[in-house]
C-alpha positions in Angstrom: 0.6 -15.6 13.7 -3.3 -17.7 13.6 -3.0 -20.8 11.4 -6.4 -22.1 10.7 -6.3 -25.1 9.4 -9.2 -25.5 6.6 -10.1 -28.3 4.4 -8.0 -31.0 2.0 -8.2 -30.2 -1.6 -6.4 -32.3 -4.6 -4.5 -30.1 -7.3 -3.8 -31.2 -10.3 -0.3 -32.1 -9.8 -1.6 -35.1 -7.5 -0.3 -33.3 -4.3 -3.3 -33.5 -1.5 -2.9 -29.9 0.3 -4.7 -28.4 3.3 -5.9 -25.1 2.9 -4.8 -22.6 5.4 -6.2 -19.4 7.4 -3.7 -17.2 7.8 -5.0 -15.0 10.9 -2.8 -12.0 11.1 -0.1 -11.9 12.7 0.0 -12.0 17.0 3.5 -10.3 17.5 5.6 -8.1 15.4 3.6 -7.4 12.2 -0.1 -8.2 12.2 -2.9 -6.4 13.9 -4.0 -7.0 17.5 -7.5 -7.3 16.9 -8.4 -6.8 20.6 -6.1 -3.7 20.6 -7.9 -1.9 17.8 -11.6 -2.8 19.1 -10.2 -0.9 21.9 -9.0 2.0 19.2 -12.5 1.9 17.7 -14.7 1.7 20.8 -12.7 4.6 22.1 -12.9 6.2 19.1 -16.3 5.4 17.2 -16.6 3.9 13.2 -17.1 6.5 10.6 -19.4 6.3 8.5 -16.9 7.3 5.3 -16.6 4.5 3.1 -13.6 6.3 1.0 -11.3 4.3 0.8 -6.8 4.3 -0.4 -4.7 2.0 -2.0 -1.2 2.3 -2.1 1.5 1.2 -4.7 4.7 1.3 -3.1 7.4 0.8 -5.6 10.3 0.3 -3.3 13.6 0.8 -4.5 12.9 4.3 -6.0 11.5 3.7 -10.2 13.4 6.0 -12.6 11.5 9.0 -13.1 12.5 10.0 -16.5 12.0 6.5 -18.0 8.1 7.1 -16.5 6.6 9.4 -17.2 8.5 12.3 -18.7 10.9 11.7 -21.1 13.6 13.9 -22.3 14.4 13.7 -25.8 15.8 17.0 -25.9 18.6 16.0 -23.6 21.9 14.2 -24.8 22.2 10.3 -25.6 23.9 10.0 -21.8 20.9 11.3 -20.4 18.0 10.3 -22.6 18.2 6.6 -22.2 16.5 4.4 -24.7 12.6 5.1 -24.8 10.7 6.7 -26.5 7.9 8.6 -25.3 4.3 7.9 -26.7 0.7 9.3 -26.4 -1.8 9.0 -24.2 -5.4 9.6 -25.1 -5.4 13.8 -23.0 -4.2 15.1 -25.9 -0.5 17.6 -24.5 0.4 14.1 -22.4 3.2 12.1 -23.5 4.7 8.7 -21.2 7.2 6.0 -21.8 6.6 3.4 -24.8 6.7 0.6 -21.9 2.7 1.9 -20.6 0.8 1.9 -24.0 -2.2 0.4 -21.2 -1.5 3.2 -19.1 -2.1 5.4 -21.9 -4.5 4.8 -22.6 -6.2 5.9 -19.3 -4.5 8.5 -18.9 -7.7 11.0 -18.6 -8.3 8.9 -15.3 -4.6 9.3 -14.6 -2.6 12.4 -12.9 1.2 11.7 -13.3 3.4 14.3 -11.5 6.1 14.2 -12.3 8.1 17.2 -9.9 7.6 14.9 -6.4 10.1 16.6 -3.6 11.2 16.4 -0.2 13.0 13.0 -0.1 16.1 11.5 1.3 18.6 9.0 -0.4 17.7 6.7 2.0 16.1 2.8 1.0 12.8 2.7 2.9 9.5 3.2 2.4 8.6 5.7 6.1 8.6 8.4 3.4 6.2 7.6 1.3 3.8 6.1 3.7 4.8 8.9 6.4 5.1 11.6 4.5 8.3 12.8 7.5 11.5 12.2 7.0 13.9 9.8 9.1 15.9 11.5 9.8 14.3 14.4 11.3 12.8 14.7 14.8 10.2 13.0 16.0 7.7 11.8 18.4 8.7 9.4 21.2 7.4 6.4 19.3 7.8 7.7 15.7 5.3 8.9 13.2 2.7 7.3 12.3 1.5 5.4 8.6 -1.1 7.4 6.8 -2.9 3.7 7.7 -3.0 4.4 11.1 -4.0 7.3 11.5 -6.6 7.2 9.1 -7.6 4.4 11.6 -7.2 5.4 14.5 -9.2 8.4 13.3 -11.7 6.8 11.5 -11.7 2.9 12.8 -13.4 0.3 10.9 -16.2 1.3 8.5 -17.9 -1.8 7.9 -17.7 -4.9 10.9 -15.6 -7.2 11.0 -13.2 -5.5 8.3 -10.2 -4.4 9.6 -9.2 -0.8 8.4 -5.8 -0.9 7.5 -4.8 -4.0 5.2 -0.9 -4.2 4.5 -0.2 -6.9 1.7 3.5 -6.1 1.8 5.9 -9.0 2.3 8.1 -9.4 4.9 11.6 -7.8 2.6 14.9 -9.0 3.0 15.8 -5.2 3.2 14.2 -4.5 6.5 13.9 -0.3 6.7 11.4 -1.2 3.2 9.1 -2.3 5.6 10.0 0.7 8.5 6.8 2.4 8.7 5.3 1.7 11.5 2.1 2.6 13.2 4.3 4.5 15.8 3.1 6.6 19.0 -0.8 5.8 18.0 0.0 1.8 19.2 0.2 -1.3 18.0 -3.7 -1.3 17.4 -3.6 0.6 14.3 -0.7 -1.4 13.2 -1.9 -2.5 9.6 -3.7 -6.1 9.0 -0.9 -8.3 7.3 -3.1 -11.9 5.9 0.9 -12.6 5.7 2.1 -11.5 8.6 5.3 -11.3 10.7 3.9 -13.6 14.1 7.2 -15.1 16.3 5.1 -18.5 15.0 2.5 -20.0 13.1 -0.2 -21.4 16.0 -3.0 -24.0 14.2 -5.8 -23.5 16.9 -6.4 -27.1 17.2 -9.9 -28.9 16.8 -11.0 -25.3 14.3 -11.4 -25.9 11.4 -12.5 -23.5 8.3 -15.9 -25.4 9.0 -16.5 -24.3 12.5 -14.6 -21.3 12.4 -18.6 -19.4 12.4 -18.8 -21.4 16.3 -17.6 -18.5 18.1 -17.6 -20.2 21.7 -15.5 -22.8 20.3 -13.4 -20.5 19.1 -12.8 -18.7 22.0 -11.9 -21.5 24.6 -9.9 -22.7 22.2 -8.0 -19.4 23.2 -8.2 -19.9 26.5 -6.4 -23.3 25.7 -3.0 -21.8 24.1 -3.6 -18.3 26.4 -0.9 -19.8 28.7 1.2 -20.2 25.3 1.7 -16.7 24.8 1.5 -14.9 27.4 5.1 -15.6 28.7 5.6 -14.0 25.4 3.5 -10.7 25.9 2.0 -11.5 23.0 -1.5 -11.2 23.7 -2.5 -9.4 26.5 -6.1 -8.7 27.9 -8.1 -11.6 27.1 -12.0 -9.8 27.9 -14.5 -8.9 25.5 -12.6 -7.8 22.9 -12.0 -11.1 22.1 -15.0 -12.2 22.3 -15.6 -8.8 19.6 -12.7 -9.9 17.7 -13.7 -13.4 16.7 -16.6 -11.7 15.1 -14.8 -10.2 13.3 -12.7 -13.2 12.3 -16.4 -15.1 12.8 -18.2 -12.3 10.1 -15.8 -14.1 6.9 -15.8 -10.5 5.1 -12.4 -10.2 5.2 -11.7 -13.8 4.3 -13.7 -13.3 1.2 -12.0 -10.5 0.1 -8.6 -11.7 -0.1 -10.2 -14.7 -2.1 -10.3 -13.4 -5.0 -10.3 -16.7 -7.0 -13.9 -16.0 -6.1 -14.1 -13.3 -8.9 -15.1 -14.5 -12.9 -12.5 -15.4 -15.0 -12.7 -12.0 -16.9 -12.4 -10.0 -14.4 -9.4 -12.3 -13.3 -8.0 -11.8 -17.4 -7.8 -8.0 -16.7 -5.5 -8.2 -14.0 -3.8 -11.3 -15.0 -0.8 -13.4 -13.3 1.7 -11.3 -11.5 5.3 -13.1 -10.7 5.9 -14.1 -7.2 9.3 -14.3 -7.3 11.5 -12.1 -4.9 12.8 -9.2 -7.0 15.9 -8.1 -5.7 16.2 -7.6 -1.8 12.4 -6.1 -2.1 9.2 -7.9 -3.5 7.8 -10.2 -5.9 5.7 -8.6 -8.8 2.4 -9.9 -8.1 -0.7 -8.7 -10.4 -3.4 -10.8 -7.9 -2.6 -8.4 -5.2 -3.6 -5.1 -7.3 -7.2 -7.4 -7.7 -7.2 -8.1 -4.0 -6.7 -4.5 -2.9 -10.1 -3.8 -4.8 -11.9 -6.4 -3.5 -10.3 -5.0 0.0 -11.8 -1.5 -0.3 -15.0 -2.8 -1.7 -15.5 -4.8 1.3 -14.6 -2.1 3.7 -11.1 -1.4 4.1 -9.5 2.5 4.7 -6.9 2.2 3.4 -4.8 -1.0 1.7 -1.1 -1.3 0.5 0.7 -3.2 -2.2 4.8 -3.4 -2.1 5.7 -4.5 -6.1 8.5 -5.0 -7.9 12.6 -3.6 -7.3 13.3 -0.5 -8.9 17.1 0.1 -7.5 18.3 0.0 -10.7 21.6 0.8 -10.2 23.1 -1.6 -12.8 20.8 -2.6 -16.2 18.5 0.4 -16.0 16.5 0.0 -19.8 17.0 -3.9 -20.3 14.9 -3.4 -15.8 12.7 -1.8 -17.3 11.8 -3.9 -20.2 11.1 -6.3 -17.5 9.3 -4.8 -15.2 7.4 -1.5 -16.2 5.4 -3.2 -18.6 3.3 -5.5 -15.1 3.7 -1.9 -13.4 1.6 -0.9 -16.5 -1.3 -3.9 -16.2 -2.0 -4.0 -13.2 -2.0 -0.3 -13.7 -4.6 0.2 -15.8 -6.3 -3.1 -14.6 -7.0 -1.3 -11.1 -8.1 1.5 -12.3 -9.7 0.6 -15.2 -11.8 -2.1 -12.7 -12.4 0.8 -10.3 -14.4 2.8 -12.4 -16.2 0.2 -14.3 -17.9 -0.6 -10.8 -18.0 3.1 -10.0 -15.4 3.4 -7.0 -13.6 6.2 -8.7 -14.9 9.2 -6.5 -14.8 7.5 -3.1 -10.9 4.9 -4.1 -7.9 7.3 -4.1 -4.8 5.2 -5.6 -1.3 5.9 -5.3 1.8 4.4 -7.0 4.9 6.4 -5.9 8.4 5.1 -4.3 10.9 6.6 -1.9 12.9 8.8 -4.7 14.4 9.2 -7.6 16.9 8.4 -10.3 19.6 10.4 -11.4 19.5 12.3 -15.0 22.8 11.1 -16.1 23.3 6.8 -16.6 26.4 4.8 -15.4 28.5 3.1 -16.9 26.9 -0.1 -15.0 23.7 1.3 -17.9 22.2 2.0 -14.4 20.7 5.0 -12.9 21.7 5.7 -9.1 20.3 7.5 -6.1 18.4 10.9 -6.5 16.3 12.3 -3.5 15.9 15.9 -5.7 13.1 15.2 -7.9 10.9 11.7 -7.9 7.3 11.1 -9.7 4.2 9.3 -8.3 0.5 8.4 -10.2 -2.9 9.3 -8.4 -5.8 8.1 -10.1 -9.6 8.1 -8.5 -10.8 10.0 -5.0 -12.6 12.0 -6.8 -9.8 14.5 -8.4 -9.5 15.8 -11.1 -7.6 13.1 -13.4 -6.3 14.3 -16.6 -3.6 16.5 -16.3 -0.6 16.6 -15.3 1.5 18.5 -12.7 5.1 19.7 -12.1 8.2 18.9 -14.3 11.5 18.8 -14.2 14.7 20.6 -16.0 15.9 19.9 -19.1 18.4 16.6 -17.9 15.6 15.5 -15.6 17.3 16.4 -12.6 15.3 19.4 -10.4 11.5 20.1 -10.3 11.3 22.8 -12.4 7.4 23.8 -12.6 5.3 23.3 -9.6 7.5 21.0 -7.4 5.8 18.8 -5.5 5.4 17.8 -1.6 5.1 14.5 -0.9 2.8 15.8 2.8 1.0 17.3 -0.3 0.1 14.1 -2.0 -0.7 12.4 1.5 -2.8 15.4 2.2 -4.7 15.1 -1.2 -5.7 12.2 -0.1 -6.7 12.3 3.6 -8.4 15.1 2.1 -9.9 12.6 -0.4 -11.0 10.3 2.5 -12.6 13.7 4.8 -9.9 14.1 6.6 -8.8 17.7 6.6 -5.6 18.8 7.6 -6.1 22.1 9.3 -8.3 20.3 11.7 -7.8 17.1 12.5 -5.0 16.3 14.8 -3.5 13.5 16.8 -2.2 12.6 19.7 1.5 11.4 20.7 2.2 9.0 23.9 2.3 12.8 26.5 -1.3 13.7 24.4 0.2 16.6 22.3 -1.3 16.6 19.5 -0.2 16.8 16.2 -1.4 17.7 12.7 -1.3 15.5 9.6 1.5 17.7 7.9 4.0 19.8 8.3 1.6 22.4 7.2 1.3 20.8 4.2 -1.5 22.2 2.1 -4.2 19.9 -0.2 -2.5 20.1 -4.5 -5.0 22.7 -5.7 -5.3 21.2 -8.7 -6.7 18.1 -8.4 -9.6 19.5 -5.3 
């Protein structure tokens, strides 16, 4: 990772701290800017301003405690929560989601998501494919890598795919990769997984626009990184890569404190403490995601919380769901307020659902047979609920919806056609974006 020192500020606690700009990662967790630019040049950049924001809920949230409360089920299944009305007649959701209920006309809860496996990983949400299914050499790419490959950047100085999720303790929560599309289409990570921070001595934020000086400084440390294979081909593409750094557009988008106080208050303050072996609950990242798509990023991913409630399901729901409620409400409201609702698609989901029965520790265990998702924006027909489960919440009863149907719809929303567009694997063999799954007709 490259760390570029900025100015020194004195904070209210009297401690002086230097601001640092972390530019991706040169190694395993970040975007290789020269490789991105090579891919962009080979493909050509698109002109679409359509974007996707994915809020990933690692661990698998309890579907029956969110969007379809089973009031007629026995107490050992029903749980402690009651449903409340939303602003769409006939749609009710959990009482812990009142802000979400107030904007249901802008949302689509899908109550019957199927096709999962019992494995804690972001792989299925990010790729649509199962970890245990055969894959081409290199593996299946994430949806963001696909969009990056087929559409490239939409704005100079802005990468097409940004991942805001942290490096999580349970490594499979970060398992999804660009696969056979290669590192050039990996997500840009502002707090990435580089092997080490690298400080460019003598280059401060004030001098960042001095591209020649920055390139000269790169030349001085290239020998230090070449032997580890972390940087290749310092050529004309590096100068273009420095253009991304020097433009300031991405840096400004990441700085959510540029927003007015009213907007920051809408999103609220999250909790940076790590939850379980997954992610913190950082509400500010919802705001950063909005700023990134507004700046031209095509795909943004956020990981929020830890939803593996094997014990204390209802206590943990009371801690986590109100914060998710605030974040989703703020993001969707803000997108509509700014006229971005037709251009930006939002999906909120986890890798599977939870058991209908409540265990001895007041928890719900893994249940891959059905789960849920929440969609908004993208020009979709909102204000409806799709699908349902049976009386006990254990099986998809009405309108099962496959993971890949949701991704097919998201691809459609950004201008890709799952029946036409393909990506080539390492052998040059083309693959369709989904395994025959189509867009959700109720939404298009």
